C-alpha positions as CSV (number, residue, x, y, z in Angstrom):
1,M,-54.3,-57.0,-72.5
2,S,-52.4,-57.1,-69.2
3,L,-50.6,-60.4,-68.4
4,A,-51.8,-60.1,-64.7
5,R,-48.7,-61.3,-63.3
6,P,-47.2,-60.2,-60.0
7,L,-43.6,-58.6,-60.0
8,A,-40.8,-61.1,-59.5
9,P,-38.8,-60.7,-56.2
10,D,-35.7,-58.7,-56.1
11,P,-32.9,-61.2,-57.6
12,Y,-30.2,-60.0,-55.3
13,A,-32.3,-60.4,-52.1
14,K,-31.6,-64.1,-52.7
15,L,-27.9,-63.9,-52.6
16,P,-25.7,-63.7,-49.4
17,P,-25.4,-60.1,-48.4
18,V,-22.4,-58.0,-49.3
19,D,-21.3,-54.3,-48.9
20,R,-23.0,-51.7,-51.0
21,F,-21.3,-48.8,-53.0
22,V,-22.6,-46.1,-55.0
23,L,-23.8,-46.4,-58.8
24,T,-24.9,-43.3,-60.5
25,S,-25.9,-42.3,-64.3
26,T,-26.3,-39.3,-66.2
27,D,-28.9,-41.4,-68.1
28,L,-31.0,-43.0,-65.6
29,T,-32.6,-42.3,-62.2
30,D,-33.1,-45.2,-59.8
31,G,-36.8,-46.2,-59.3
32,R,-37.8,-44.0,-62.3
33,P,-38.8,-44.7,-66.1
34,M,-35.9,-45.4,-68.5
35,P,-35.6,-42.7,-71.1
36,V,-36.7,-44.1,-74.6
37,R,-33.2,-43.9,-76.1
38,H,-32.2,-47.0,-74.1
39,V,-35.0,-49.0,-75.2
40,L,-34.8,-51.6,-77.9
41,T,-34.7,-49.9,-81.3
42,D,-37.9,-51.5,-82.6
43,A,-39.8,-51.2,-79.3
44,A,-41.0,-47.6,-79.5
45,A,-40.6,-44.5,-81.7
46,G,-37.3,-42.7,-80.9
47,A,-35.7,-45.7,-79.3
48,E,-31.8,-46.2,-79.9
49,N,-31.0,-49.2,-78.0
50,L,-28.1,-47.5,-76.3
51,S,-26.8,-48.7,-72.9
52,P,-26.8,-46.0,-70.4
53,H,-23.9,-44.0,-68.8
54,L,-22.9,-45.8,-65.5
55,A,-20.4,-44.6,-62.9
56,W,-19.5,-46.1,-59.7
57,S,-17.8,-45.0,-56.5
58,G,-17.1,-46.1,-52.8
59,F,-16.0,-49.8,-53.4
60,P,-13.8,-51.6,-51.0
61,A,-10.3,-51.5,-50.9
62,G,-9.0,-54.8,-52.2
63,T,-11.3,-54.5,-55.4
64,Q,-9.5,-56.2,-58.3
65,G,-11.9,-55.7,-60.9
66,F,-15.6,-55.1,-61.9
67,A,-18.5,-56.9,-63.7
68,V,-21.6,-55.0,-64.9
69,T,-25.1,-56.5,-65.6
70,C,-28.6,-55.7,-66.7
71,F,-31.3,-58.0,-65.8
72,D,-35.1,-58.0,-65.8
73,P,-36.7,-60.3,-63.1
74,D,-40.2,-59.4,-64.6
75,A,-39.8,-60.9,-68.1
76,P,-42.6,-63.5,-68.6
77,T,-40.2,-66.5,-68.2
78,P,-39.2,-68.4,-65.3
79,S,-35.6,-67.2,-65.4
80,G,-36.2,-63.3,-66.2
81,F,-34.0,-62.0,-69.0
82,W,-30.4,-60.8,-69.1
83,H,-30.2,-57.6,-71.2
84,W,-26.4,-57.1,-70.8
85,A,-23.4,-58.6,-69.0
86,V,-19.8,-57.3,-69.0
87,A,-16.9,-59.3,-67.4
88,D,-13.3,-58.7,-66.4
89,L,-13.6,-55.0,-66.2
90,P,-10.2,-53.6,-64.8
91,A,-10.1,-52.2,-61.0
92,E,-9.1,-48.8,-62.4
93,V,-12.2,-48.4,-64.5
94,R,-14.8,-46.0,-62.7
95,E,-17.5,-45.6,-65.6
96,L,-18.9,-46.8,-69.0
97,P,-20.1,-44.2,-71.2
98,T,-23.4,-44.0,-72.9
99,G,-23.4,-46.6,-75.9
100,A,-20.4,-48.8,-74.3
101,G,-22.6,-51.7,-74.9
102,G,-22.9,-51.6,-78.5
103,A,-22.1,-54.6,-80.7
104,G,-18.4,-54.7,-81.1
105,A,-17.6,-51.9,-78.8
106,L,-14.2,-51.8,-77.3
107,L,-14.1,-52.0,-73.6
108,P,-11.2,-51.4,-71.3
109,G,-8.3,-53.7,-70.6
110,K,-9.4,-57.5,-71.1
111,A,-13.0,-56.9,-70.4
112,F,-15.6,-58.4,-72.9
113,Q,-19.4,-58.6,-73.3
114,L,-21.2,-62.0,-72.9
115,R,-24.3,-63.2,-74.8
116,N,-27.6,-61.5,-73.7
117,D,-30.8,-63.8,-73.6
118,R,-31.1,-63.1,-77.3
119,G,-27.8,-64.5,-77.9
120,D,-26.1,-61.1,-78.9
121,R,-22.9,-59.9,-77.2
122,E,-24.3,-56.4,-76.6
123,Y,-26.7,-54.5,-74.6
124,R,-30.3,-55.2,-75.5
125,G,-32.7,-52.4,-74.5
126,A,-36.0,-52.8,-72.7
127,A,-38.7,-54.4,-74.7
128,P,-41.2,-55.7,-72.2
129,P,-44.4,-57.1,-73.9
130,E,-47.2,-54.4,-74.6
131,G,-49.7,-54.1,-72.1
132,D,-47.6,-55.8,-69.5
133,H,-46.9,-54.0,-66.1
134,A,-43.7,-51.7,-65.8
135,H,-40.6,-54.1,-65.8
136,R,-37.7,-53.4,-63.5
137,Y,-34.2,-53.2,-65.1
138,Y,-31.5,-53.8,-62.4
139,F,-28.1,-52.4,-63.7
140,V,-25.6,-53.7,-61.1
141,V,-21.9,-53.0,-60.7
142,H,-20.1,-56.1,-58.8
143,A,-16.6,-55.3,-57.2
144,V,-14.7,-58.6,-57.4
145,D,-11.8,-60.0,-55.4
146,V,-9.9,-61.2,-58.6
147,P,-8.9,-59.3,-61.9
148,S,-10.4,-62.0,-64.1
149,L,-13.3,-64.4,-63.4
150,G,-11.5,-67.0,-65.6
151,L,-14.8,-66.9,-67.9
152,D,-14.8,-66.5,-71.6
153,A,-17.4,-64.8,-74.0
154,Q,-18.9,-68.0,-74.7
155,V,-20.6,-68.3,-71.3
156,T,-24.2,-67.1,-70.3
157,P,-24.7,-64.3,-67.9
158,A,-26.2,-66.9,-65.5
159,V,-22.9,-68.5,-65.4
160,L,-21.3,-65.0,-65.0
161,S,-23.6,-64.5,-62.0
162,F,-23.0,-68.0,-60.3
163,N,-19.3,-67.0,-60.3
164,L,-19.9,-63.5,-58.8
165,A,-21.7,-65.1,-56.1
166,F,-18.1,-66.5,-54.8
167,H,-16.1,-63.4,-55.9
168,T,-18.3,-60.3,-55.1
169,L,-17.0,-57.9,-52.4
170,A,-19.6,-55.4,-52.8
171,R,-22.5,-54.7,-55.3
172,A,-24.0,-51.4,-56.5
173,Q,-27.4,-51.1,-58.2
174,L,-29.6,-48.8,-60.0
175,V,-33.2,-49.9,-60.9
176,A,-34.8,-48.3,-63.8
177,T,-38.5,-49.1,-65.1
178,Y,-40.1,-49.4,-68.6
179,Q,-43.6,-50.1,-69.7
180,R,-45.0,-50.1,-73.2
């Protein structure tokens, strides 16, 4: 059964334009299907629910920190689905290894994970409804102009995103897809 819905618009196209920098991954390829190891554990055979490796470069001078998010705008809700959010990564951090988004994972400096839309402080792998079209997963690194956004782990990724609108110097993104 198909849910027969159109794809949602690019969520970042609605925001004020900012400079771009480069985001790469040894696990994901932009525009290509996500390997099953990054899918939610109960969603498919062989799934491991591992956050992917992400590495970034070319961000602007003046960058004082980073935030990392993973968002599915195609989830069957009016607000999409936040799969992962990390705030307050130090400016000297240039990558996160595979699995960095695990529950209780130690992140560099004072960085911390926010609750995903399931309510867990960890990466939540892809799990679109069976029969739905391929969903897009926007992995985005935001270069920010402050070392801390002044948030805590109790806020939602939507609140993080609101604050990023005022502090993002540049943005790098990689979009993977997944369909059950």
